[in-house]
Phi, psi and omega in degrees: 000130179265138175207167178241128184263109177261173181293341179257004178132178183276141177231162175283148180307324181289349177272351187293313182073198180294125188235129168273114196270359176205093181230172173231102182273316179227131166227104185283163173307131189191179174301325178302312183282339172295319180280329183228078186303330181292348180282348188298121176221079190247008185265117175294318181301314179290326176297317178296318180300314183290317181287337172296317177296321177299314180296317181295337178271001176109353178288149182229345184208151175220143171259112172280131190247028175263113183275197187307137165059030180229024182110005179293138174215095186290333179294318177294320179298319179296320180296319179294320178298314179297325184281348185234340186082003179276128174291130179236130174257137181241136183266159157260184180110191181221148181265194177295154182301331184294346179269008180226149177292156180301135179079017181295163185299330181297332178275336186269328186291152178283170176302315181296319180294318177296317179302312181297322179294315179299316181297320179297320176301322183282319188262332185252311182148153183275140178299131180299333181259010177053042176060032175278349176077177359276353178239163178251124180242089184291134179268180175275358183268120186252154179286142181251000179198173180240125181249126173224160188226143175243147182277188185293125171074328183202161176268130175276180186296321178298317181293320177299321178296319181291323177294322177296316179298320178298317179297317181293322177294323177297314183294334179278331189242336185083359181295136179292163182244129174249126180247154170259127169253136180277110183057030176080006185268161175064019181297316181293325175297320177300314180298317183295319180291323177294318177300322183296340178253021169092014180270128173285123181304343176298342181256017183239135173245126177262125183261150171069021179294339179290347181280000000 
């Protein structure tokens, strides 16, 4: 059975409508915004205002593409979705290393540990504190896709580990995979590593290839 998992629950594919497939609706204060202050998008009110205009113009869905611990806030995304009628998908996964402090958990965890964390986001619910610790408070809002990122020209060892975890989480859950390519590079390498772990490329979206 095919379905789409939004922050407010599962819908049928025919309910999705016109979808913006790679957006940033919310980026909360985080290490990401400390390094890149212009990335800050933390206002629910402004999010509702903008997505209301989107809905009135015929849009019906958005994929927010900020994964774990990089400014993600699924509670705010759910509030914006309820306030506008726009279906919002929230990812699990990990972004580029530059969006995390040195020695962050994403670099330390094993492939199996990352896989289990991604699967929990998809099947159980996303942590209200986005894994900022010290405890995990899973919400009723679940991840609808897996986001991973590759660097310029090639994938380093950390990125390869994250792609393997994404692939394993996909095979366990069926959640699609959205990737970040840096300036459009290493896209084919990304596809090949995902294929090597059993992912059908039909379930993969490559971002920023136009760059």
